[in-house]
N, C-alpha and C positions, 0 to 999 in steps of 0.2 A: 072183082075183089082185089084190092091192092095188097098183094102178098108182101111186098117190101116194107110197107108201113107197119103191117101187122107184125112182121118179124122183128122190126126195130123196137116196137112197143113191148113185145114179149121179152126181148133181150134185156131191156131196161128193167122190166118187172122182175125177171129171174135174178138179175144181178143184185138188185136191191134186196129181195127177199132172202137170198142165200148168203150174201156177203155183208149186208149192212143192217138188216132188220133185227131188232132186239125186242124181246117181250118177256113177261113173267109167266106166260102160259106155255106149258109143254104138252104136246099131244103124244107123249111116249106111251108105249104099251109093253107088257111083259114079254112079248115074243120078239122084240128087237134083238136080232142075233148078234149084233156087233157091240152090244152094250157093255159087256164085260171083257172085251178084247184088250190085250195088254198094250197095244200100240197107241200112243197119244194121237196119232193121225186119224183113228177111228173113234175116239172118245168124244162124247157130247153129253152135256148136262141133261138129265132126264127128270129131275125133280123141279117142281115149281118153286121158284125162289122169290124173295121179296124185292129183288132188284132186277131190272131188265138185263137179259143176256141173249146171245145167239144160241139157238138150239139145233144148229147144224154143225156137224163135226168138220174138221179141216179137210177130210176127204170129200165131203159133199160140197164144201166151199170151192174146192179145186175142180172137181169133176163138172160142176155146173158151167164152168168156163168152156168146156168142150161142147156142151149143148148150145150155149150162146154162140160159139163159133160156127156150129152147124147152122143155126138159124140165120146168121148173117151170110154164110157161104151158100145157102141154097138159092140165092139169086143167080149164082154161077152154075152150080151143079144140078139144079132143078129139084124136083120133089120126089125123085125115084127112091130115096132112102127114108122117106118120111115115116112110114109105118114101122120100119125097123128101129128107127131112133125113138119113136114113141114107146115101143115095147121094151127096149133096153132101159129107157128112162124110168119106166114104171117099175121094172124089176129092181133096179138099183135103188130107187127111192124107198122100197120096202124096208131097207136097213134102218130107216129113221122115219117114223110116222109123221113127224113134223114136215119132212120133205114131201111126203105124199100130200099133206094138206096144202102146202105152199104151191104144189104143182097142179092142183085141181083146175084152176082157171086155164092153165097152159094146156092140159089134156082136153078140156072142153073146146077151146078155140081150135086146137090142132085137129080134133075129130070133125069139127064143122068144116075146116079147110079140106080135110081128106075126102069127106063125102061130097063136097062141092066140085072136086076135080074129077 
């Protein structure tokens, strides 16, 4: 399995989905605990609008860069932190259900990689 190629493809996918992708569909749910937070860094639109927009808050758009950096750096540091990164990614993504939906392919691929090593 070519881990380098998979990591590059995952990084491109994550960058696009979290930083560029706009849609009119929102997967928000009433339990999103950062929805009413006062800081604009954690605000994200939760209603379905008539025009496409990003449904990831600025925090999510910034923190995804750390995940992308990890994916690209694991060529050097190896796979020893992979399960920890998966768990932290899942917990942080629960703040916005759109992020959970966007990360489903990532979690599936990473689970396959984890169980194959």
